[in-house]
N, C-alpha and C positions, 0 to 999 in steps of 0.2 A: 466605503464608510469604514465600515468594521475592521475591516483589514488595517487600517490606518491608524484606527486606536490601538487595534491589538500590537503594531508594530509601534507606536508611540508608548504601550505600556509595557512590552519588552524591553524598551531602550530606558527607561525611566527606572525598570527592576533593576536591569543591569548595573547604572548607576549605582543608584543606591546600596549596592552589594559592595560596589567598588570602593564604597565609601566609610564602610564598615570597619576596614583592619586602622582607619586614620583618627576613630572617633576617639578610641582609646588612649592613643598620643596624638592629640591637640597640640598645635605652639603654643609655646608657654608665650606668656605677656611678658615678652622681654627685649623691647626694641631696641638696634643701634639708632645713635644720637649723632647729630651732627656735633661739630665742636660750641656752636652758640648754643644748639640745645641743651647741651651737657652745661654748657657755663651759666645758663638760667637755671637748671635744676640745681646747680652746686652753690648758687648763692641765694637760692632759697633756703635751701636747709643746710649750709656748712656751719651756722651760729649754732645750732641745736644736737643734742643729743638723746632725742625720741624714740627713733626710729627702729623697729622690731627685728631681731633674726630668727628665722626659723631654721632648726636646729634637728638631726638627727633622733629619735627615740633610741631606746635601750633594744628595739627590733622592727621589723618591717610593720608593724601593728599601732606603732607611735611616734610623734612629732612632739615638738616642745617648740615654746617661743618665749622670748626673752627681751626686757624693755625696759626702758626708764622712766619714772613716772615721777609726780611731786609728791611729795611726803605727806602731802595734806588731801592729795587727792585721790592718791594710789588705790586700786582695786586689781589685784591681781587674776583677771577675769577673762575667759575667751569663750566666744561661741562657736561653736561648728552646727554646719548644715548642709544639707546636697543640695540646696538651690540660692539664687544669691540675694533672693529677698528674704531669706533665712527663717522662714517659716518652717516649726518644727525641728529649731535649732536646738543644741544638747550645749549646755554651758557648764565649762572647766573651771573649778577654781585651784590655784596654786598656792604659792607663798613669798613674800616680801623678804628682802634681807638689804641691809646696809648697801649704802652706794658708796664712789669713791668719793663725795660731797654731801654736806651736811641738810640742801635743799631737796633729795630727793632718795629714792627708795629704787631694788632693782626687782621689777616682779618676774615670777618665772613660773609657767604653768605647761604643764603634760596633756597633750591629749591623746588619749588611746581609744582603743578599740575601731580602728579604722580597716576599713577594707579594699582591698584590691581591685585596681583598674576603678576607680569610682573619683567622682568630680565633686570636690569640697569646697565649701566657703567660710571663711574665717572672719571674725572683728575680735579686737582689744579692748581692753577698756584702757582710753588714751587720758591725759588732762582735761581733752575737750570732750569725754565722755565717748561712747561707743565710736570704732574708726569705721572707716568704708569698709566693706565687704571684699577681701583679696581669695581669688581662685587659688589652690592646692589639688592638683590629681595625684591619685597614687596609681603606679603602672602595677603591673604584675609583680609577686611576690617572690615568683620561682626565676622566671626567666626576666632579667632585668639589666639595665645598665647605667653604669656609675659615671661620673665626670671626675677627671683629676686634673687641677690646675696648681701653683707652687707659688711661694713667695710673692704674694700680691705686695706685702709691703706697701700699703699705703703710705705716703709720707716721701716714697724713693729712700735715699741716700741723705739727706738733709732736711731740715726743719721750713725750708721754704715751701708757704703754702700753695704758690705757682705749680712747683711741681705736685704738692699733694693732688691737686686737682688736676694735673696730667696725667699721673697715676690711675687716678680715680676714673677717668676718660678712659683709659684702655683698658681698664677692669671692665668696664660696661660695655663695651662693643666687641671684646673678646667671649665675654659671656652672652653678651646677646648672639653671636654669630655660633658658639659652641651649641646654646638651645634650641636655637633655630633649624640647624642642621641635625638635632639631634633630640626629637620630641619624645623619645623614649625616655630620657633620662630620667633616674629615679632622687637621683641624690649626690651631693659634692663633696670632695672629702682633697683635703691640703694639707701637705707636710710643714705648714709650718711659717715663720715671716709674714702673716698677716698684715702687721702694723709696724711703721718704722723704728718708732720710740717707744710703745709700749706705754705709754704715759699719757695722752690725749683724747680728748675723746672724739675729737672730730675725727679722728685718722679713723674710729671705729662708724663716724655717721656718714663718711665718706664711704668707708666698705659695704655699706647697707644702704646706699643710694640707689643703685640698680635697679629698676622693677622687679630685674630675675629673680631676686634675693627673696621676695617675697614668696615664690611658689618653688621654689627648692631646698630643702632640708641640706645643712651645711653641717661638715665635721672639720673642725679644724685642730690641727696638733701647734703644739708651743714650739716656735722658734726663738732663736737668741735673741731677735728684736723685740719680740714679743714679749720678752723675759726684761727688757731693758726696764720694765714699768710692771706696773700691777693690773692694768687696765683689762687685760682678758679677764680676769678673776669675775668683772661685773658687767661684761658684755656677751658672755658664750653660759651655754647651759649644756654639758655634754654627758651623754648619759655614762652611768657606770665608772662613775669619776672613783679613780685609784689613788690612795694620799701614802698610803705606805706606813713605813716604820722610820725612815730617815729621811724622806723628803722635807723640803721647809720652803715657804714662802708659797710662791707661785708654783711651785713643783708638784706636778700628778701626771698620772696617766688616765687611758680610759678604753672602754671597748665597747664595740657594739655589732650588733649581729641583723643582717638584711638577707632572708631566704637561707640559701646554703653557704652564705660568706660570713667569717667572722674576721672581724675588724679587730688588730690591735695598737694602738695607737701610744705610743712612748713622746715622753719628754726626755728626747735626747741632750739637752741641755745640762740634764743631771747624771751625775755619774753612779746614782745609787744602783747598783747592778743587783743587789737581793730584793729591790724594791721593783724594780724591772719584770725580774726574772720570777716573782711572785703573782704579779698582774699575772701575767702569759700564763702561768700556771692555773690561777684561778679559773680565767676565761674560757680557756681550752678542755678544762673538766667541766665547766658548766654548759659547755656545747660541744661535746664528742662528735655528734654526727656533723657537723658542719664540713662541708665538701672543701671547700675553697679557706684558706687562712694568709689574711694580708695584714704585713707589718706596715705602720706608716710611723716614718722619723723625720727629724729635721735635716740632718746634715748626711753627706751624700758617701755612702761606705765606699762604694765601688762605682762610684761618678767617673765623667769623661773629663773634668777640668781640676781647678786647683787643688780639690779636697785630695788628689791623688798625693800631694807633697806636705799634707797637714799631718804633721804627728800627732795629733790632738786626733785624728779622725781613724788614721790608720795604726795608730798604735792603741790608745785607750778607749775609743768608740766601737773600734774592730772588735775589741777584746770583752767588751761588756753586751754588744746587742749580737755578734753573728753565732755563737752559743746557742742563742737563746731561738735564733731564726733557724739553725740545723737543729735542734732537738726538739722543737714544737713543730718541724717539717711544713715553715712557713714557703707556699708557693712563691708570692711578689712582695718584694719592699720598696715603697713608694717614697721617695727624699727628693731632696731641695737644697737650698743653702748656697750650691756654687754659681747657680744662676745659669745651668748649661743643660740643654736639652740631651738625656742620653738614655742608653740603657746596658745591662751586662751579660754576660753569657750566663748560663745555670752553674752556680757560685757553691762550695761546700768547705766549711771550714777555711775560709777566704782561698779558695784555688778554684780555678774554671775545671768544672768538670764535665762539661759538656759545650757544646755549641750551642747556641739560640740565636740562627741566620733571619733577618728580616723576612717576612712572607711567607714563611713555612710552618710549620704544624708539625708540635711535637707531644708524643703520646707517653703518660705517665714518665716524664724526664725526672732524675735526680736534681736535687740544688735547686737554687733558690733566685729567679731572677731580680735585679735590682732595677729598680726605673725612676732617673731622675728630672725634675722639672727645670723650665729655667724659669724668667721672671718678668712680672709685668712693670716692674720700677727700672730694667736694665737695659740699656740696649748699645752695650758695649758689643766689639767682637769678638768671640771666642775661637773664631775660625782655626788660631794656630794648636789649639788645641787637639782638632783632628786630626792633626797627624804625628801626634806623642806614640801611636801604635800602642796602647797599656793593652796588656794581655786578655783583660778579664772586659774590653769594653767592645760592645755588637753592635753600637748604631751610637752616634753624635749629631748634634745638628748646632752648630756654634753661630748663627746666623741673628745675634740675638735683637737686631732690628724686627725681628718677629716673635711676638710670644706664641708659644704653641698651646696644645691643652690635648688631653688624654683621654679616651674612653675606654674602660672595661666592660665588657661584653658576654654576661654570663646566659649561658644556655643548653640546658642539661649538663654533659660531663664536658661542656666546652668554655675554657675564657680567652676570650679573642681580647689583645691588647692593641689601639690602635693609638697614636699620635699624628695630630695634624698641625698646619698653622691655623691659627688662633685669627688672620684674615680673611681667609679666602678656603678653608678645610682641606686643603692638598694633604692628601695623605701622604706622611713621611716616613714611617715606621709602623711594622704589624706583627704580632706573633701571636701563634693560636697555640693552648696548649688542654691537649685533653686528659682528661684521668677517669680510669676506669676502676681504680683501687682507690676506695675512701678509708683504708684502714691507715692511721696515723701512728699507732703503737708507738705512743708515747713513753710507754713504760718500758721498752726493751730495754735489754744489758748494756747493751753500748753506750744508750742515751741515761740511762743511771750512772754510769763511770762520767760521762760526760758532765753531768750535774753534780757531780761529787767533787770533779776538778775544778768546777765554777764556783766554788768554795774561795778558794783563793782568790779568784778575781773579783768576788764579793766583799772579800775585806780590803784589797787593793783599792776596790772603789771607793769603799768607806774612809781610807785614809787621802786619798784625792780629795775627796768632798770637804774635810776637813781642812786641806790645805787651800782649796777654791775659795772656801767662804775668805780666809785672809785675802787673795788676791781679789776678788769681786770687790771687798771693800777697800781695796786700795786704788782700784780705778772706778770706784764709784758705779757699778753694776756690770752687767755682762758683755761681752765685747759684743 
């Protein structure tokens, strides 16, 4: 009998040990839904605009929450605890700012002092009092994984509400697939076009309907569709927003850091070269020890699709942004806009300076890799672009009936980039970069010379901005 008990105890101990690695990376509460289940959810929430967005913080120790509330009832307060019954909670108070309507205000609250590998629960003060408790789990602050999706573009290419629901359904289920297959994801980044018109609250409400967004902080760049209106200004709370000298209206860049990774997020719909360069300089000077530098912008500089034939992208945006990425040794740039998944070889001064073949590992490579996302809202086929043989394209995926997602896995000196199908997580493309040299040398003689030459770009960018104001006024908004 004792022998049996010892055997049972040993088996139980082994099972408990086997569960330990999974405890810190428990599955997200992000279920895939049937069409009927989604329709019920959409019907319940589509006429409101009070769902909150969980946003990345300035660093890994913080996140923020933003939501709309009735002007008469609003209290910008969030409670955070380490248990679901919320005992021993810490209360954070933020601020309210004007909303896009006269009945509401926008509440923004930052929660800081977060610890790694910790399960938290939070509540926010809604129009109906304190919300129910939602779970948010921090992961490792050093080795961690990011999720990349782009052109969520709630609303699609039309203002038809049924299309908006269709895109929302796809968004919910691709997000569910990515989070269930990657329970160690720490945050989500998007290179823009989060909405279709940038003008209506229901686009943001649909974006925030999936349960997964309540447990993953998001960093959302501005795309041209977002910039057709001003709602981005009222539904997000991005850290370290940089408004610059020449930005106007919705224009702004921002940056944040997570562990050894510094993200430089640009509003590529603004040609204000001076402001973009100044933001990059500020962020890198404040984070000289960040091992990895990643840029995020909407338009695809070296994408596999139509952007290759866009004079605005290949001439204007190339002149504005590639010198920034080259000057500050940016390792990876995440883009969207063309609605076609693809990735470049290693680029420097708009030229291919090194191969970046799928499935291979490269140590201390020169140059920058550009990765382009496809879209949730567009199921057109772009397979014909796979045969263009563009010299800078290392990989492309033109089957847009499948929305893809990408993960960035940071472990020690390694960044692994993987792109998967959004319906079954089949691996489509991978690239591993190993970095043994952390010296960015931003003040080298050659880079100082590049910055001097960039003054010409700054002047030309200012001239373009003035002309673009007239163009935007004539056509009634951004393209």
